[in-house]
C-alpha positions as CSV (number, residue, x, y, z in Angstrom):
1,M,35.0,3.3,-17.7
2,S,31.4,3.6,-16.3
3,E,30.0,6.8,-16.5
4,V,27.9,7.2,-20.1
5,I,28.4,9.4,-22.6
6,D,26.6,12.6,-21.5
7,N,23.7,14.8,-24.1
8,G,25.0,12.5,-27.0
9,E,28.6,13.2,-27.2
10,K,31.5,11.7,-29.8
11,A,33.4,8.8,-28.5
12,D,36.2,10.8,-29.1
13,E,35.4,14.0,-26.5
14,I,36.1,10.3,-23.8
15,L,40.0,9.3,-23.9
16,S,39.4,6.2,-22.1
17,S,40.9,3.3,-23.4
18,D,38.6,0.5,-22.0
19,F,35.9,1.7,-23.9
20,V,37.5,2.1,-26.9
21,R,38.3,-1.8,-27.0
22,P,36.4,-4.4,-26.0
23,T,37.5,-5.0,-22.6
24,I,36.9,-7.4,-20.2
25,R,34.8,-7.9,-16.3
26,G,34.8,-9.1,-12.8
27,K,35.4,-13.6,-14.6
28,T,34.9,-14.4,-10.6
29,S,33.5,-14.9,-7.2
30,L,34.9,-17.2,-4.7
31,V,31.5,-18.8,-3.9
32,N,31.6,-22.3,-5.0
33,G,29.7,-22.2,-8.6
34,V,28.2,-25.3,-8.7
35,G,26.5,-25.1,-5.6
36,L,25.2,-21.9,-6.2
37,W,24.3,-22.1,-9.6
38,N,21.9,-25.6,-8.4
39,S,20.2,-23.0,-5.6
40,W,19.5,-20.7,-7.3
41,T,17.3,-23.3,-10.0
42,R,15.5,-24.8,-7.3
43,N,14.2,-21.5,-5.0
44,F,11.0,-20.5,-7.3
45,R,8.1,-22.8,-7.8
46,S,7.6,-22.9,-10.9
47,P,9.4,-21.4,-14.3
48,F,6.2,-18.6,-14.0
49,S,7.4,-17.5,-10.8
50,A,11.3,-17.4,-12.2
51,M,9.5,-15.1,-15.4
52,M,8.0,-13.4,-12.6
53,D,11.6,-11.9,-11.4
54,L,12.3,-10.5,-14.8
55,V,9.5,-9.1,-15.2
56,D,10.9,-7.1,-11.6
57,N,13.8,-6.0,-12.5
58,S,12.3,-4.5,-15.8
59,I,9.7,-2.6,-14.6
60,D,12.3,-1.3,-11.1
61,A,13.8,0.5,-14.0
62,T,10.6,1.9,-16.0
63,L,8.6,3.1,-12.7
64,L,9.7,6.6,-13.1
65,D,7.0,9.9,-12.7
66,S,6.7,11.1,-16.5
67,F,8.6,8.1,-18.0
68,D,7.4,6.5,-20.8
69,G,8.1,3.2,-19.3
70,I,8.0,-0.2,-22.2
71,I,8.0,-3.8,-21.4
72,D,8.2,-6.4,-24.6
73,C,8.5,-10.5,-24.2
74,Y,8.8,-12.4,-27.0
75,R,10.0,-15.3,-28.4
76,S,13.5,-15.7,-31.0
77,S,12.4,-16.2,-33.9
78,E,16.1,-17.3,-34.8
79,H,15.3,-20.2,-32.4
80,Q,12.7,-21.7,-30.9
81,N,13.5,-22.7,-27.1
82,E,14.3,-18.8,-26.9
83,V,12.6,-16.1,-25.6
84,C,13.5,-12.4,-24.6
85,M,12.7,-9.4,-22.6
86,R,13.8,-6.4,-23.6
87,N,13.5,-3.1,-22.0
88,N,13.7,0.8,-21.9
89,C,14.9,2.8,-19.0
90,A,14.7,5.8,-17.2
91,R,18.8,6.6,-16.1
92,Q,21.8,4.9,-17.4
93,I,22.8,1.1,-16.4
94,A,25.2,-0.1,-14.7
95,D,28.2,-1.5,-16.3
96,L,27.6,-5.9,-16.6
97,D,29.6,-6.7,-13.8
98,Q,28.4,-5.1,-11.1
99,V,24.8,-6.0,-12.1
100,L,26.3,-9.8,-12.3
101,E,28.0,-9.4,-8.8
102,V,26.9,-11.9,-6.5
103,F,24.9,-10.8,-3.1
104,K,25.3,-7.4,-4.8
105,S,22.0,-4.4,-5.8
106,T,21.9,-1.4,-6.1
107,K,18.4,-1.0,-6.0
108,T,15.9,0.9,-2.7
109,E,13.5,0.1,-0.8
110,S,10.4,0.8,-2.8
111,M,11.7,-1.7,-5.2
112,V,11.1,-5.4,-6.1
113,G,14.7,-6.3,-6.3
114,E,17.1,-5.5,-3.9
115,N,18.7,-8.9,-2.6
116,G,21.9,-9.1,-6.0
117,V,20.2,-12.5,-6.8
118,G,17.6,-11.4,-9.0
119,V,18.4,-12.0,-12.8
120,K,21.1,-14.2,-11.8
121,Q,18.7,-17.3,-9.9
122,A,15.5,-15.9,-12.8
123,C,17.9,-16.5,-15.8
124,A,19.2,-20.4,-13.5
125,A,16.2,-21.1,-12.8
126,L,15.0,-20.5,-16.6
127,S,18.1,-21.7,-19.0
128,D,21.2,-23.2,-19.1
129,L,22.5,-20.3,-21.2
130,S,21.2,-17.0,-21.4
131,F,22.4,-13.9,-22.2
132,I,22.2,-10.2,-21.0
133,L,23.0,-7.3,-23.6
134,S,22.9,-3.8,-22.4
135,K,23.5,-0.2,-23.9
136,N,24.0,2.9,-22.9
137,R,24.0,5.4,-26.0
138,S,27.1,3.8,-28.0
139,K,28.7,1.9,-25.8
140,L,27.7,-1.5,-25.7
141,G,27.5,-4.7,-23.1
142,I,27.7,-7.8,-23.2
143,G,27.0,-10.6,-19.5
144,V,27.5,-14.4,-19.8
145,L,25.3,-16.7,-17.2
146,N,26.2,-20.2,-19.5
147,R,25.3,-23.5,-17.0
148,D,28.8,-25.5,-18.6
149,L,31.2,-22.0,-17.1
150,Q,30.8,-22.8,-12.9
151,K,33.1,-24.7,-11.0
152,P,33.9,-25.9,-7.0
153,E,36.7,-23.0,-7.3
154,G,34.1,-20.0,-8.0
155,C,30.8,-18.4,-10.1
156,C,31.8,-17.6,-13.0
157,L,29.6,-14.7,-14.9
158,P,31.8,-12.9,-17.1
159,S,30.8,-9.9,-19.2
160,Y,32.4,-7.6,-22.1
161,V,32.3,-4.4,-23.5
162,L,32.4,-2.8,-26.9
163,H,31.9,-0.1,-28.6
164,A,28.7,0.8,-31.3
165,E,30.5,1.9,-34.1
166,T,32.5,-1.5,-34.4
167,M,31.3,-3.9,-33.0
168,A,31.5,-6.7,-35.2
169,D,35.1,-6.6,-34.9
170,D,34.6,-6.3,-31.3
171,L,33.1,-9.5,-30.7
172,D,35.5,-11.2,-33.5
173,T,37.7,-10.1,-30.6
174,L,36.3,-11.1,-27.4
175,I,36.0,-14.4,-28.6
176,L,39.3,-15.2,-29.8
177,Q,40.8,-14.1,-26.9
178,N,38.2,-15.5,-24.1
179,D,37.9,-19.1,-23.5
180,D,34.5,-18.9,-21.7
181,L,32.3,-16.1,-24.3
182,A,33.6,-18.7,-26.6
183,Q,33.0,-21.6,-25.1
184,S,29.0,-20.4,-24.1
185,I,29.0,-19.2,-28.3
186,Q,29.5,-21.7,-29.3
187,K,27.2,-23.6,-27.3
188,Y,23.9,-20.5,-28.7
189,G,24.2,-22.8,-32.4
190,E,25.1,-22.6,-34.8
191,N,25.4,-18.4,-36.4
192,G,25.9,-17.5,-32.9
193,P,27.5,-14.6,-33.1
194,R,25.5,-13.5,-36.0
195,K,22.0,-13.7,-34.2
196,I,24.4,-11.9,-30.8
197,L,25.2,-9.5,-33.6
198,K,21.3,-9.3,-34.4
199,H,20.6,-8.3,-30.5
200,F,23.0,-5.7,-31.6
201,E,21.4,-3.9,-34.1
202,D,17.8,-4.1,-32.7
203,L,19.7,-2.4,-29.3
204,I,21.0,0.0,-31.3
205,A,18.1,0.3,-33.4
206,W,15.2,0.8,-30.7
207,P,15.3,4.8,-29.6
208,H,16.2,4.7,-26.2
209,P,19.2,5.9,-25.3
210,F,19.2,2.8,-22.5
211,T,17.5,-0.5,-23.4
212,F,18.5,-4.1,-21.1
213,L,17.9,-7.0,-23.3
214,V,17.8,-10.8,-21.8
215,V,18.4,-14.1,-24.0
216,L,17.0,-16.7,-22.3
217,A,18.1,-19.4,-25.0
218,T,17.1,-22.4,-23.6
219,V,13.6,-22.4,-22.9
220,D,11.3,-25.8,-22.0
221,D,7.8,-24.4,-24.5
222,P,8.3,-20.8,-24.2
223,K,4.7,-21.2,-25.8
224,S,2.9,-22.0,-22.6
225,L,4.9,-20.0,-20.5
226,L,4.4,-16.5,-22.7
227,D,0.5,-17.6,-22.5
228,E,0.7,-18.1,-18.8
229,L,3.0,-14.9,-18.4
230,R,-0.2,-12.9,-20.8
231,L,-2.7,-14.6,-18.0
232,K,-1.5,-13.6,-14.5
233,V,0.6,-10.9,-15.1
234,P,-2.2,-7.7,-14.6
235,K,-2.8,-10.0,-11.3
236,Y,0.6,-9.1,-10.0
237,Y,0.7,-6.0,-9.9
238,I,-1.9,-2.8,-8.8
239,H,-0.1,0.2,-8.6
240,I,1.7,0.2,-12.5
241,P,0.6,3.7,-14.4
242,Q,-0.8,4.3,-17.9
243,S,2.2,5.5,-18.9
244,L,4.1,1.4,-18.6
245,R,3.8,-0.9,-21.3
246,I,3.9,-4.1,-20.9
247,S,3.0,-6.7,-23.9
248,V,3.5,-10.2,-24.2
249,D,4.0,-11.9,-27.7
250,G,2.8,-8.9,-29.1
251,E,0.2,-8.2,-26.8
252,Y,-0.2,-5.7,-24.9
253,I,-1.6,-6.3,-20.6
254,K,-4.2,-4.2,-19.4
255,F,-4.2,-3.5,-16.2
256,Q,-6.5,-2.6,-13.2
257,Y,-7.0,-6.0,-12.6
258,W,-9.1,-5.6,-9.1
259,E,-11.5,-2.5,-10.3
260,R,-13.2,-4.7,-12.5
261,R,-13.1,-7.6,-10.7
262,L,-15.3,-6.4,-6.9
263,A,-17.8,-6.3,-6.3
264,D,-18.8,-3.4,-3.4
265,L,-15.0,-2.3,-4.0
266,T,-14.9,-0.6,-0.2
267,E,-10.9,1.2,1.0
268,I,-10.0,0.6,4.5
269,Q,-6.9,2.9,6.2
270,T,-5.6,0.7,9.4
271,R,-2.9,1.2,10.9
272,I,-0.1,-1.2,12.0
273,D,2.1,-1.7,15.2
274,K,5.6,-3.5,14.2
275,V,6.5,-4.1,18.5
276,N,3.9,-3.5,20.9
277,S,1.1,-6.3,20.5
278,V,-2.2,-5.4,20.1
279,F,-3.0,-7.7,23.3
280,T,-1.2,-5.6,25.8
281,S,-0.5,-1.9,24.0
282,T,-2.1,1.3,24.9
283,D,-2.6,2.7,21.5
284,W,-3.5,-0.2,20.1
285,N,-6.4,1.4,18.3
286,W,-4.5,3.7,16.4
287,P,-0.1,3.2,17.6
288,D,1.3,6.1,16.9
289,K,5.0,4.2,16.0
290,G,2.7,2.5,13.7
291,Y,2.7,2.3,9.8
292,D,-0.3,3.1,7.4
293,L,-2.0,0.3,5.6
294,R,-4.2,-0.2,3.4
295,L,-6.9,-2.8,2.8
296,F,-9.3,-3.3,-0.3
297,V,-12.0,-5.6,0.1
298,G,-14.8,-7.1,-2.1
299,F,-17.0,-9.8,-3.9
300,D,-15.8,-11.7,-7.2
301,P,-18.7,-12.3,-9.0
302,M,-16.2,-14.7,-11.4
303,R,-15.4,-17.3,-8.4
304,T,-19.2,-17.5,-6.8
305,I,-19.7,-19.6,-10.3
306,T,-17.0,-21.8,-10.8
307,K,-17.6,-25.3,-8.3
308,G,-15.7,-24.9,-4.8
309,G,-13.1,-22.0,-4.4
310,S,-15.4,-19.0,-2.8
311,Q,-13.2,-19.0,0.8
312,L,-12.1,-15.4,2.1
313,S,-8.9,-15.1,-0.5
314,M,-5.8,-12.6,0.6
315,Y,-3.7,-10.5,-1.2
316,I,-0.6,-9.9,0.3
317,Y,1.0,-6.2,-2.2
318,S,4.2,-4.4,-1.4
319,R,7.1,-1.8,-3.5
320,K,6.3,1.0,-5.7
321,S,4.5,-1.3,-8.4
322,G,2.5,-3.1,-5.8
323,R,4.1,-6.4,-6.9
324,L,1.5,-9.6,-4.7
325,V,4.0,-11.7,-2.7
326,R,2.0,-13.2,-1.3
327,K,-1.4,-14.9,-1.7
328,E,-4.2,-17.2,0.3
329,E,-7.0,-19.2,-1.5
330,D,-8.8,-19.6,2.4
331,A,-7.1,-17.3,4.8
332,R,-10.1,-17.6,7.1
333,S,-8.3,-19.4,9.9
334,T,-5.5,-17.1,9.0
335,L,-7.3,-14.4,10.1
336,K,-8.7,-15.9,13.2
337,L,-12.2,-16.5,11.2
338,S,-14.5,-19.1,11.6
339,V,-13.4,-22.6,9.2
340,S,-16.9,-23.8,9.2
341,G,-19.5,-23.2,6.9
342,T,-20.2,-21.1,4.2
343,R,-19.6,-17.6,6.3
344,Y,-16.6,-15.6,4.2
345,A,-16.6,-17.0,1.7
346,Q,-19.2,-15.7,-1.7
347,G,-15.2,-15.4,-3.5
348,M,-14.6,-12.2,-0.4
349,T,-11.4,-11.0,-1.3
350,I,-8.5,-8.8,0.5
351,I,-6.2,-7.1,-0.5
352,V,-4.1,-5.9,1.8
353,D,-1.7,-2.6,0.3
354,D,2.0,-1.8,1.9
355,Y,2.5,0.8,-0.1
356,Q,4.9,2.6,2.2
357,N,7.5,-0.9,2.4
358,Q,6.9,-2.6,5.0
359,L,7.2,-5.6,4.4
360,Q,10.3,-7.5,4.3
361,L,10.2,-10.2,1.3
362,T,12.4,-13.5,1.0
363,P,14.8,-13.1,-1.7
364,T,12.4,-14.6,-3.9
365,K,9.3,-12.3,-3.9
366,Q,7.3,-15.4,-3.0
367,D,6.3,-14.8,0.9
368,I,7.2,-12.5,4.0
369,A,9.7,-13.0,5.8
370,F,8.9,-11.5,9.1
371,A,11.8,-13.7,10.6
372,Q,13.9,-10.9,9.3
373,E,12.8,-8.6,11.7
374,P,13.4,-8.2,15.3
375,Y,9.9,-8.6,16.9
376,G,8.7,-10.7,13.4
377,D,5.7,-12.3,15.9
378,V,4.5,-9.1,16.6
379,H,4.3,-7.5,13.4
380,R,2.6,-10.7,12.2
381,E,0.0,-11.4,14.8
382,N,-0.8,-7.6,14.6
383,L,-1.1,-7.5,11.1
384,F,-3.3,-10.5,10.6
385,T,-5.4,-9.4,13.6
386,W,-6.5,-5.9,12.4
387,I,-6.6,-7.6,8.5
388,G,-9.4,-10.0,10.2
389,A,-11.4,-7.9,12.2
390,W,-12.4,-5.4,9.5
391,C,-12.6,-8.6,6.4
392,D,-15.9,-9.3,9.9
393,V,-17.7,-5.9,9.4
394,Y,-17.3,-5.6,6.2
395,Y,-18.9,-9.3,5.3
396,T,-21.0,-8.4,8.6
397,Y,-22.4,-5.6,7.6
398,Y,-23.8,-7.1,4.4
399,E,-24.8,-10.6,5.8
400,A,-26.9,-8.4,8.2
401,H,-28.7,-7.1,5.4
402,F,-29.7,-9.6,3.6
403,A,-30.3,-11.3,7.3
404,S,-35.0,-10.4,6.8
405,S,-35.0,-13.1,4.0
406,G,-34.2,-15.4,6.3
407,E,-31.8,-16.8,4.1
408,A,-28.8,-14.2,4.2
409,K,-25.5,-16.4,2.9
410,G,-28.3,-17.8,0.5
411,M,-29.5,-14.4,-0.9
412,L,-25.6,-12.6,-0.8
413,N,-24.5,-15.4,-2.9
414,R,-27.2,-14.7,-5.7
415,E,-26.8,-11.6,-5.6
416,I,-22.6,-11.7,-6.8
417,Q,-23.6,-14.3,-9.6
418,A,-25.9,-12.0,-11.2
419,L,-22.9,-9.3,-11.8
420,H,-21.1,-12.1,-13.1
421,K,-22.0,-10.3,-16.7
422,R,-21.1,-7.4,-16.0
423,C,-17.8,-8.4,-14.0
424,M,-17.2,-10.2,-18.0
425,R,-17.8,-7.2,-19.8
426,L,-15.6,-4.2,-17.4
427,T,-12.5,-6.6,-18.9
428,H,-13.0,-4.8,-22.2
429,E,-13.5,-1.6,-20.9
430,H,-10.7,1.5,-20.8
431,L,-10.7,2.8,-17.2
432,K,-8.8,6.0,-16.0
433,H,-9.4,5.7,-12.7
434,S,-6.6,2.9,-10.1
435,L,-6.9,2.1,-6.6
436,M,-4.0,4.9,-6.0
437,N,-6.7,7.5,-7.2
438,G,-10.1,6.4,-7.3
439,E,-12.5,7.3,-5.1
440,F,-14.6,3.8,-3.4
441,N,-16.5,2.8,-1.0
442,E,-15.3,3.4,2.3
443,L,-16.5,1.9,6.0
444,T,-17.0,4.6,8.8
445,N,-18.6,3.8,12.4
446,V,-16.6,1.4,13.2
447,G,-15.6,0.6,17.0
448,F,-13.3,-2.6,18.0
449,A,-13.4,-4.7,21.1
450,K,-10.0,-7.0,22.7
451,Y,-11.7,-10.0,23.3
452,T,-8.3,-11.8,24.8
453,R,-10.2,-14.2,27.0
454,S,-9.6,-18.3,25.1
455,N,-8.5,-17.1,21.5
456,R,-6.8,-13.8,21.2
457,Y,-8.0,-11.1,18.5
458,V,-10.2,-7.8,17.5
459,R,-13.9,-7.6,16.7
460,C,-16.3,-5.6,15.8
461,S,-18.3,-3.6,19.4
462,N,-20.6,-1.5,17.6
463,R,-22.0,-3.2,14.3
464,P,-26.4,-1.7,14.5
465,I,-24.4,1.6,13.4
466,V,-21.9,0.8,11.1
467,H,-22.4,2.1,7.7
468,V,-20.6,2.5,3.7
469,E,-20.1,5.6,1.7
470,F,-20.6,4.9,-1.2
471,G,-17.9,5.3,-4.0
472,K,-17.7,6.7,-7.6
473,H,-15.6,4.5,-8.4
474,T,-16.8,1.3,-7.0
475,L,-18.9,-0.4,-10.5
476,M,-20.6,-2.9,-9.3
477,K,-22.8,-2.5,-5.9
478,I,-25.0,-5.2,-4.2
479,I,-26.9,-3.0,-2.8
480,K,-27.6,0.9,-3.7
481,K,-28.2,1.9,0.2
482,N,-28.1,2.0,3.2
483,K,-29.5,-0.3,6.2
484,K,-31.7,1.2,8.0
485,L,-29.7,2.1,11.9
486,P,-31.7,1.7,15.0
487,S,-33.0,4.8,16.7
488,K,-31.1,4.1,19.6
489,P,-28.0,2.8,18.9
490,T,-26.2,0.6,21.7
491,K,-23.2,2.2,23.6
492,A,-20.0,1.5,24.6
493,P,-20.1,1.8,28.4
494,K,-17.9,5.1,29.2
495,A,-15.1,3.3,31.5
496,I,-13.7,1.1,28.6
497,K,-15.1,4.1,25.8
498,E,-12.1,5.6,23.7
499,E,-12.2,7.5,20.8
500,V,-8.9,7.3,18.4
501,T,-7.9,8.6,14.7
502,R,-7.7,7.7,11.6
503,P,-6.7,9.3,8.4
504,K,-9.1,11.6,6.4
505,K,-9.9,10.0,2.5
506,T,-8.4,12.3,0.7
507,A,-8.6,12.0,-3.6
508,S,-4.7,12.0,-4.3
509,K,-4.8,9.0,-1.0
510,S,-1.4,10.3,-0.5
511,A,0.6,8.5,2.8
512,S,2.8,11.7,2.7
513,K,-0.6,13.9,2.6
514,A,-3.5,11.7,4.9
515,V,-4.8,13.7,7.3
516,S,-5.8,12.5,10.8
517,K,-9.7,12.9,12.1
518,K,-11.8,11.1,14.8
519,R,-14.6,9.5,14.4
520,P,-16.9,8.6,17.3
521,A,-19.1,5.6,17.2
522,T,-22.2,6.3,17.1
523,S,-22.2,9.6,15.2
524,A,-23.7,8.2,12.6
525,A,-28.0,7.9,14.5
526,P,-31.3,9.0,13.3
527,K,-32.3,10.6,15.1
528,S,-36.3,9.6,16.0
529,S,-39.6,11.8,17.1
530,E,-41.4,10.5,20.2
531,S,-44.7,10.4,17.8
532,E,-43.0,8.4,15.2
533,S,-42.2,5.6,17.3
534,K,-45.8,6.0,19.0
535,K,-47.1,5.1,15.6
536,K,-44.8,2.8,14.9
537,R,-45.7,1.1,18.2
538,N,-49.4,1.7,17.0
539,S,-49.6,0.7,13.5
540,S,-51.0,-2.7,13.0
541,S,-49.2,-5.4,12.7
542,V,-50.9,-6.8,9.1
543,D,-49.4,-4.2,6.1
544,G,-51.9,-2.9,3.5
545,N,-52.4,-5.9,1.3
546,G,-53.2,-8.9,4.4
547,N,-49.9,-10.4,4.0
548,V,-49.2,-11.6,7.2
549,E,-47.0,-13.2,6.6
550,Q,-44.6,-10.4,5.8
551,A,-45.7,-8.5,8.6
552,L,-44.8,-11.6,11.4
553,Q,-42.0,-11.4,9.0
554,K,-41.2,-7.7,10.3
555,K,-41.9,-8.5,14.2
556,E,-39.6,-10.9,14.7
557,D,-36.6,-9.0,12.8
558,E,-38.0,-6.8,15.5
559,I,-38.2,-9.5,18.2
560,R,-34.3,-10.3,17.3
561,E,-33.2,-5.9,17.1
562,R,-33.8,-6.3,20.8
563,D,-32.9,-9.2,21.7
564,F,-29.2,-8.3,20.9
565,R,-29.7,-4.7,22.7
566,I,-30.5,-7.1,25.8
567,T,-27.4,-9.1,25.2
568,T,-25.3,-6.1,25.1
569,L,-27.0,-4.3,28.5
570,K,-26.3,-7.8,30.0
571,K,-22.5,-7.9,28.9
572,Q,-22.7,-4.4,29.9
573,I,-23.6,-5.1,33.2
574,E,-20.7,-8.0,34.2
575,I,-18.4,-5.4,32.7
576,L,-19.0,-3.4,35.6
577,R,-18.9,-5.6,38.6
578,S,-15.9,-6.8,37.5
579,S,-14.8,-2.6,37.4
580,N,-16.0,-2.0,40.8
581,V,-13.1,-2.2,43.6
582,G,-14.2,0.6,46.3
583,R,-17.5,1.4,47.8
584,K,-18.2,4.1,46.0
585,D,-17.2,2.3,42.6
586,S,-19.8,-0.5,43.9
587,E,-22.8,1.8,44.4
588,D,-22.2,3.6,41.0
589,G,-22.2,-0.3,39.5
590,F,-25.0,-0.8,42.1
591,T,-27.2,2.2,40.7
592,K,-26.3,1.3,37.2
593,A,-27.4,-2.5,37.2
594,Q,-30.4,-1.5,39.1
595,T,-30.7,1.2,35.7
596,T,-29.8,-1.4,32.8
597,N,-32.4,-4.0,35.3
598,T,-35.3,-1.2,34.1
599,T,-34.6,-1.0,31.2
600,L,-34.5,-5.0,30.6
601,K,-37.5,-5.1,32.5
602,K,-39.4,-2.3,30.1
603,Q,-38.3,-3.7,27.0
604,L,-40.4,-7.2,27.8
605,S,-43.2,-5.9,28.7
606,V,-43.0,-4.6,24.6
607,L,-42.1,-8.0,23.7
608,I,-45.3,-9.4,26.0
609,S,-47.7,-6.5,24.0
610,E,-46.5,-7.5,20.2
611,N,-46.6,-11.0,20.8
612,K,-50.7,-10.2,21.7
613,K,-51.0,-8.3,19.0
614,L,-49.4,-11.7,16.5
615,K,-52.5,-13.3,18.6
616,W,-55.1,-11.3,17.3
617,T,-53.6,-10.7,14.0
618,V,-54.2,-14.8,13.7
619,A,-57.0,-14.9,15.1
620,R,-58.7,-12.5,12.9
621,T,-56.9,-14.0,9.8
622,A,-60.1,-15.9,8.8
623,P,-59.1,-16.1,4.4
624,L,-56.2,-18.3,5.6
625,Q,-56.0,-21.9,4.5
626,N,-55.6,-24.5,7.6
627,E,-52.1,-24.7,7.2
628,E,-51.3,-21.3,6.7
629,T,-53.1,-20.8,10.0
630,D,-51.0,-23.5,11.8
631,A,-47.5,-22.2,11.0
632,L,-49.3,-18.6,12.6
633,K,-49.9,-20.3,15.8
634,G,-46.8,-22.0,15.8
635,K,-44.9,-19.1,14.7
636,V,-47.2,-17.0,18.4
637,E,-46.1,-20.2,20.2
638,T,-41.8,-19.2,19.4
639,L,-42.2,-16.2,20.4
640,E,-44.4,-16.8,23.6
641,N,-41.4,-18.9,24.2
642,K,-38.3,-15.8,24.1
643,V,-41.0,-14.3,26.4
644,E,-40.7,-16.9,29.0
645,T,-37.1,-17.4,28.7
646,L,-36.1,-13.7,29.1
647,K,-38.1,-13.8,32.2
648,K,-36.8,-16.5,33.9
649,R,-33.6,-14.8,32.8
650,L,-34.6,-11.5,34.5
651,Q,-34.9,-13.3,37.4
652,K,-31.8,-14.7,37.5
653,K,-30.2,-11.6,36.1
654,Q,-30.4,-9.6,39.2
655,P,-27.5,-6.8,40.2
656,E,-24.8,-8.6,42.5
657,I,-21.5,-6.1,43.4
658,V,-18.7,-8.3,42.8
659,A,-16.0,-5.6,45.4
660,D,-13.3,-7.3,44.4
661,G,-13.9,-7.7,40.6
662,G,-14.3,-10.6,37.7
663,N,-13.2,-11.3,34.8
664,G,-15.6,-9.5,31.6
665,S,-16.3,-11.4,28.7
666,V,-14.3,-8.2,26.9
667,G,-11.1,-7.3,27.3
668,D,-10.8,-3.4,26.0
669,N,-12.8,-1.3,23.9
670,G,-12.1,1.2,21.5
671,S,-13.2,2.5,18.4
672,R,-11.6,3.1,15.0
């Protein structure tokens, strides 16, 4: 009988003979047992991966709101090669004949195990002999996974039912009546029945009504396996509540791994379309029929102090427990980012949180099964396109913050390395917040554009006005405040500008409470008065201390910023040319092009004036040594060359109206 005794009722209140007497449940399936067992042993990449499958099963049974779950993994004192994993359960445990049935599972989509092979293939991969023990109050069960019982005619996974008050007599009876059980217990070693009874006694003594125990009888090097489990488990789950306690050989595991590990931890909300390509759909910025996805990105100081391995790493988590299902040590190629040089490195890490359970997983939970979806290729491209776009926004922001130093990546790397001691101290601190409920940094004022000429990708279209809102739960910070925004931020042309709704950030971060809000691309641009701009133009090129080098560096930064704005204006001219089809559109495009050229001329005159000031600065700086003066003159000559180049470009770049359209530099534009 599969029902459990509710409210601790006595066994005599249930008049069922198969509960009182020891019985045998479903034994054999029609699948080739030898072939199936061999396939189970080859499915996992390592014994650790198989062990994680058992941990997944235990977490699925304990991960319930307001339930204090306990999972213990330990080496048995009875046998040196024996490993046990015990957990309590929030609900009644199914009969073991259902648990051991091949390719059948009653778990929901929010759970990690969903294919009906987890416990069975994990036990087969780790040990040639395993026992599954269960307790539903006074009803006990034992299942056997023995390699020697498998035959080509079928897969034999027998299970048996015992009663707690008469378990010793029941076990003796079952051994006498069932050769499969007798053979398995004999293989278990000397005093096999006594060791089985000892495990049952421990289950009964444990003060939990529903308990589950896996006994792996023949594990190779169990100490190394449990040591690896202790070190890696915190990194494999990101949504383990504090009410769930997991111990390995008596040592409790501390989770909240990434909260302690990443500097400038930033949260990003995005939406992914599983059916329509981002490069062809009209609502590509924020698809109506897409699913919400959380990204967490930051820099790992510990990876910057080791040799190699500091490239952009990606970790994808899914299901209610936040289980790691895919990781890439260098994900730049997958995310359509530059793989040359040291860009997107410095220990940069992106965490993908599929908290809505939209990703299909392989049976071993070691990758994403896009091939199982009807539009898997589209889903894959959309997912990695948007992850790469946000990684580019994040990295470019921090790179630009240190651009004035002349070696942005080197300065950024040194700032991150300096945080490694703080990172080590955080590993011993207790944290009350987690990725589920914490308030972390947030990127705002971000707009995107699609590029489809050679490679298809999405990139930020308004980098100068992107800034970060700092969160109180980001424990390590590289920068304390945002870089100064330009007084006149670059705007996208009205013809291709879009607005997109984004979910409003709430304290609980619950998917069901997500609220959308609009973020204009230029809403955060600061206002500067005309008097302040005049004061800035009339200020001396040399600072109060006479430091010419710093003054020259500031001027070079200003010129680089203006070069960027000029380049943006040129792109807008080309877009206007390609978008003018009718006569009226052509006239409007010609007017806009004339206005753009006038702006270019004004900015060119400003650059010429700045160069004159730099010349005057060099001439009046007498105390400088000859070498320093030569260096300054060299910089002045370089700036003059830039001015001459801009003059030539301006002469060639007269507005031309292309009536029949053309190809622009960008395919579409929008704010996200």
